[in-house]
Every structure is written in structure tokens, then in C-alpha cells.
C-alpha positions in Angstrom: 4.6 -3.7 -30.2 5.0 0.1 -31.4 4.3 2.1 -29.2 2.6 4.5 -31.4 0.7 1.7 -31.8 -0.3 1.8 -27.8 -2.2 5.2 -27.8 -4.7 5.2 -30.7 -5.7 1.8 -29.2 -6.0 3.3 -25.7 -6.7 6.4 -23.7 -4.7 6.7 -21.5 -1.1 4.4 -21.6 0.7 4.0 -18.6 4.2 2.9 -17.9 6.9 3.2 -15.7 11.0 4.1 -16.3 14.1 2.3 -14.3 17.9 2.7 -14.7 20.4 0.3 -15.3 22.3 -1.4 -12.2 25.1 0.9 -11.5 27.1 -2.4 -10.6 27.2 -6.3 -11.3 26.5 -7.4 -7.6 23.0 -5.4 -8.0 21.8 -6.7 -11.4 19.9 -9.5 -9.5 18.2 -6.4 -7.5 16.9 -5.0 -11.3 16.0 -8.7 -12.2 13.7 -9.2 -9.1 12.2 -5.4 -9.8 11.4 -6.5 -12.8 9.5 -9.3 -12.2 7.3 -7.4 -9.9 6.8 -4.7 -12.9 5.4 -6.7 -14.9 3.0 -8.4 -12.9 1.4 -4.9 -12.8 0.8 -5.3 -16.8 2.4 -1.4 -17.4 2.1 -0.6 -21.2 5.7 -0.2 -21.8 8.8 0.1 -19.7 11.4 2.7 -20.4 15.2 2.4 -19.6 17.7 5.5 -19.3 20.9 5.0 -20.9 24.0 5.1 -20.4 26.2 8.0 -22.7 29.5 7.3 -24.2 29.1 3.3 -25.8 30.8 2.4 -22.8 29.3 -0.4 -19.7 26.7 1.9 -19.0 25.7 1.4 -22.4 25.9 -2.1 -22.8 23.6 -2.3 -19.5 20.8 -0.2 -20.4 20.5 -2.4 -23.7 21.2 -5.8 -21.6 18.2 -4.4 -19.5 16.1 -4.0 -22.5 16.4 -7.4 -23.4 15.4 -8.2 -19.8 12.3 -6.4 -19.9 11.1 -7.7 -23.7 12.3 -11.0 -22.6 9.6 -10.4 -19.4 6.4 -9.5 -21.5 7.0 -5.8 -21.4 7.7 -3.4 -24.7 11.4 -1.6 -23.9 11.5 2.2 -24.6 15.6 2.7 -24.9 17.0 6.3 -24.2 19.3 7.4 -26.0 21.5 10.4 -26.3 23.9 12.2 -28.6 26.0 14.3 -26.3 28.8 13.8 -27.9 28.5 11.0 -30.5 29.0 11.1 -34.0 26.9 9.1 -36.1 29.7 6.4 -36.6 29.6 6.1 -32.4 25.7 5.4 -32.6 25.7 2.7 -35.5 26.9 0.0 -33.5 25.1 1.0 -30.9 21.4 0.8 -33.0 22.8 -2.0 -34.9 22.6 -4.0 -31.4 18.9 -2.6 -30.7 17.9 -3.4 -34.0 19.6 -7.3 -33.4 17.5 -7.4 -30.0 14.7 -6.3 -31.4 14.4 -3.1 -29.6 12.4 -0.6 -32.4 11.0 2.0 -29.6 13.3 4.7 -28.7 14.0 7.6 -26.7 15.5 10.5 -28.7 17.6 12.9 -26.4 20.8 14.8 -26.2 21.5 14.5 -22.9 23.3 15.9 -20.2 26.2 18.6 -21.1 29.4 16.8 -19.3 33.1 17.8 -18.7 35.4 17.1 -21.3 32.7 16.0 -23.4 33.5 17.6 -27.0 29.9 18.7 -28.7 28.9 17.1 -31.6 29.1 17.9 -34.6 26.7 16.6 -35.9 23.9 16.2 -33.4 23.6 19.7 -32.2 20.2 19.2 -30.9 17.6 15.8 -29.9 15.8 17.1 -33.2 18.9 16.0 -35.5 19.0 12.4 -33.2 15.4 12.1 -34.3 16.0 12.9 -38.2 19.6 10.7 -37.7 16.9 7.6 -36.6 13.6 8.4 -38.6 16.1 6.9 -41.6 16.2 3.5 -40.9 12.0 2.7 -40.9 13.1 -0.3 -37.9 13.2 2.9 -35.2 10.1 4.7 -33.8 11.2 7.4 -31.9 9.9 9.2 -29.1 11.1 12.7 -27.2 11.0 14.5 -24.4 9.3 18.0 -23.4 9.1 20.6 -20.7 5.9 21.7 -19.4 8.1 24.4 -17.8 10.8 25.2 -19.8 14.0 23.2 -20.6 16.0 24.5 -18.0 19.0 25.5 -20.1 16.9 27.3 -22.8 16.8 30.8 -22.5 12.8 31.3 -22.7 9.8 29.0 -22.7 8.9 30.5 -26.5 12.5 29.1 -27.8 12.0 25.4 -25.8 8.1 25.5 -27.7 10.5 25.8 -30.9 12.7 23.5 -30.7 10.2 20.7 -29.5 7.9 21.9 -32.9 11.3 21.1 -34.4 11.4 17.6 -32.6 8.1 16.6 -33.5 8.2 18.1 -37.3 11.4 15.2 -37.5 9.9 12.5 -37.0 8.1 12.1 -33.4 5.1 9.7 -32.5 5.0 10.8 -29.2 6.4 12.9 -25.8 6.7 12.3 -22.3 7.7 14.7 -19.9 9.9 16.0 -17.7 8.5 15.4 -13.9 6.4 18.2 -12.7 4.5 18.9 -9.7 2.1 21.6 -10.9 -0.7 19.8 -13.0 -1.8 23.6 -13.9 2.0 23.9 -15.9 1.3 20.7 -17.6 -2.6 21.7 -18.7 -1.2 25.0 -19.6 1.6 23.6 -21.6 -1.0 20.8 -23.6 -3.4 23.7 -24.5 -0.3 25.6 -26.2 1.1 22.7 -27.6 -2.6 22.3 -28.7 -2.7 26.1 -29.8 1.1 26.1 -31.8 -0.5 22.7 -33.8 1.1 20.0 -32.0 -0.8 16.9 -32.1 1.1 13.8 -31.4 0.1 12.0 -27.4 1.6 13.6 -24.6 2.4 11.3 -21.5 2.8 13.4 -18.4 6.3 12.1 -16.3 5.3 12.2 -12.8 7.8 11.6 -10.2 6.5 10.3 -6.2 9.2 12.3 -3.8 9.1 9.8 -0.7 13.1 10.4 0.5 14.1 14.2 1.5 17.6 12.8 -0.7 15.7 13.7 -3.5 14.7 16.8 -3.3 17.4 18.7 -4.3 18.7 16.8 -6.2 15.8 16.8 -8.3 15.0 20.6 -8.3 19.4 21.4 -9.2 18.6 18.6 -11.8 15.0 19.6 -13.5 15.0 23.0 -12.9 11.1 22.5 -11.6 9.3 24.3 -9.3 7.8 23.3 -5.7 4.2 24.0 -5.3 3.1 25.5 -2.1 1.5 22.4 -1.1 4.6 19.8 -1.9 6.1 22.6 0.0 4.5 22.1 3.1 4.4 18.3 2.9 8.0 18.7 2.9 8.5 20.6 5.6 6.0 18.4 7.5 7.7 15.2 7.0 11.4 16.4 6.3 12.7 14.2 9.7 10.0 11.1 9.3 10.7 8.7 6.7 7.8 6.4 6.7 5.4 9.2 6.8 7.2 11.2 4.2 7.2 8.2 1.9 3.2 7.8 2.6 2.8 11.6 1.7 4.7 11.3 -1.5 3.0 8.5 -2.6 -0.6 10.4 -1.7 0.5 13.3 -3.6 1.8 11.3 -6.9 -1.7 9.5 -6.7 -3.4 13.1 -6.7 -1.9 14.1 -9.4 -2.3 11.4 -11.5 -6.0 10.9 -10.7 -7.1 14.7 -11.7 -4.4 14.2 -14.7 -6.7 11.0 -15.6 -9.7 13.3 -15.2 -8.0 15.8 -17.3 -8.0 14.0 -20.3 -4.0 13.0 -20.1 -3.4 10.7 -22.8 -0.6 8.3 -20.4 1.4 8.7 -17.5 4.9 7.3 -17.3 6.0 7.1 -13.6 9.6 7.6 -12.7 9.4 4.7 -10.4 13.5 5.3 -9.1 13.6 1.4 -9.8 11.1 1.1 -6.6 9.0 -1.5 -7.7 7.0 -1.5 -4.0 6.2 2.7 -5.1 5.2 1.3 -8.7 2.9 -1.0 -7.1 1.3 1.5 -4.8 0.4 3.8 -6.8 -0.7 0.7 -9.8 -3.1 0.1 -7.0 -4.6 3.6 -6.1 -5.0 4.7 -9.8 -6.2 0.9 -11.7 -9.9 1.5 -10.8 -9.4 5.5 -13.1 -7.5 4.2 -15.5 -10.0 1.2 -16.1 -12.6 3.5 -16.1 -10.9 5.9 -18.6 -10.4 3.0 -21.5 -12.9 1.8 -21.5 -14.7 4.1 -23.8 -14.1 2.8 -27.5 -14.0 6.5 -29.0 -10.0 7.8 -28.6 -8.9 10.8 -29.1 -8.2 11.5 -32.8 -11.1 9.0 -33.9 -9.2 6.3 -33.3 -11.1 3.3 -31.6 -10.1 1.2 -28.9 -9.1 -2.7 -30.2 -10.9 -5.3 -27.9 
């Protein structure tokens, strides 16, 4: 399955993101999670990338294989920070051998001690490299509030246009918590002539330990409504989980009503969160995808 085709066939694509096990002992846990996710029938599952070509990379590709064997199409993350072409060629060869054709092209996080690549300064360079091989189909990331390292929102839009022009099929956003940021971003892309589908990345905040890490890593803002929720339930883990699921459900429902082309759920390998939210928004997704007329003049296939 080429994921680009899903966006031609459906109004709103629904997907999850997971990460590979950090240790061999946790492989069974991830295997059990995958079995539960398969039953939820997501359109695809993306798998984060272990940079550096080490065992982490092997685990990423092994998890992609497991996803595929579970009957779901994987979207393999691939980063290029500190890599040259010769570093990526063996990874791509293994992807082809496994039949993994859909790739999310990322620059990757800057890491201390890693020499910047001569070839891949930006994700757009990786997109162009991947598109040299017709086997691969490429997605990319985008940032409704702007990339945390970019000097301005306008400059970030410029970088995004370069990625799309290099051959991106669709975009997944970084997580965000204020839907108005997403809708403004979508309108700006349309004004700039960016017409590829954009899936909204949603992360339910169900643990206080995730909050500060998410803010520091992604540089996203916490709206007043969410801030009040976090403050009220900071010392009640069970209540916070319920409130976090409710907040994410409200976000997704509003996005679907606003015509979003995809929901990409960052589930932190938690199958229960995926199940609860899938149940909450399932009817809205079915209704959204029932109309045969898909944006862009395409028709939903029977």
C-alpha cells in the first residue's frame, strides 16, 4: 500500500506512531502492543528511527517488519543528521528487501559529538535523495507553530515548501494542543500554494512526566485550558489520564469537523490510549469518510 493513495481514497486518514523497544527484553511488550493496535485497524503505523545505524536502527526496521506482518502498512522514519549517502544506502537496501516503501524523511535532532552532514543539511536534501529511487514514497514533518530551531515562522514555511517541492506526498504535523494554530497553519499553506494533504499530530497528555519533556523537545505552547487541567490533576494520575484522553478526543473531534485530512496519534506505545481514543472518535471518522467526494476531486474507492 502506497500511503499517498490513502489520502486520495479517504477524507480523513487515521494512524498511530510508535517507537522501537530500547532493550531486547521489551520486545515482547511491543509485540503485544502491535497485536492490540492491529485490531483497531489504523490506516498506517509510523515507527520512529534509531539514528546512527546501530542496533537502534535494526530495531526500527525489525518493528517495521512486524507492523507489516500484522497487516498494517508501516511508515518508517529516517533521519539524516550526521549521515552521508554511503551511510544510508545499506538502510535503504534493507528497507527494499523488507518491502518498506513509505518513508518519513527527517533531518533529525542535533546531537553532541555528531559532525553535521556534508550532503544532508536539511530534510529537503533527504527527500530529493529518496526520490531518486522510484521504489520509495516520501512523507515529511511540519510544524504548526514553527520549528523550534528556525529563526522565524516565515523561514520555516520556506523550508517546508522546499521539502514539498522536492517530492513529498503528504505531511504529518508535530504535536500541538491548540487547534487554532493548526487551522491558521493550514490556511497559510494553502495561501503559499502547498496542496499536499496535512495530517494533524495529536499527543494525549496522560502523565505529568511527559509534560515538561514535550514542551522542551517540541517548543509547543500549552493553552490556558490545558494548563488548568494539568494543574488540577497533577497529583491524581488516574484522573489526569481520563482528562488527557478527553482533551485529545475534543481536539480530534474539532479537527475532523474542520475537514482535517488525517489524524496521526502519538500514543507512546500505549495501546489502551489508542483504543480509548479510537472508540471515542470512530463514529466521526466513519461519517467523515462516508461522503464519496474527496478533496482534490478524487473519489472514495468502494
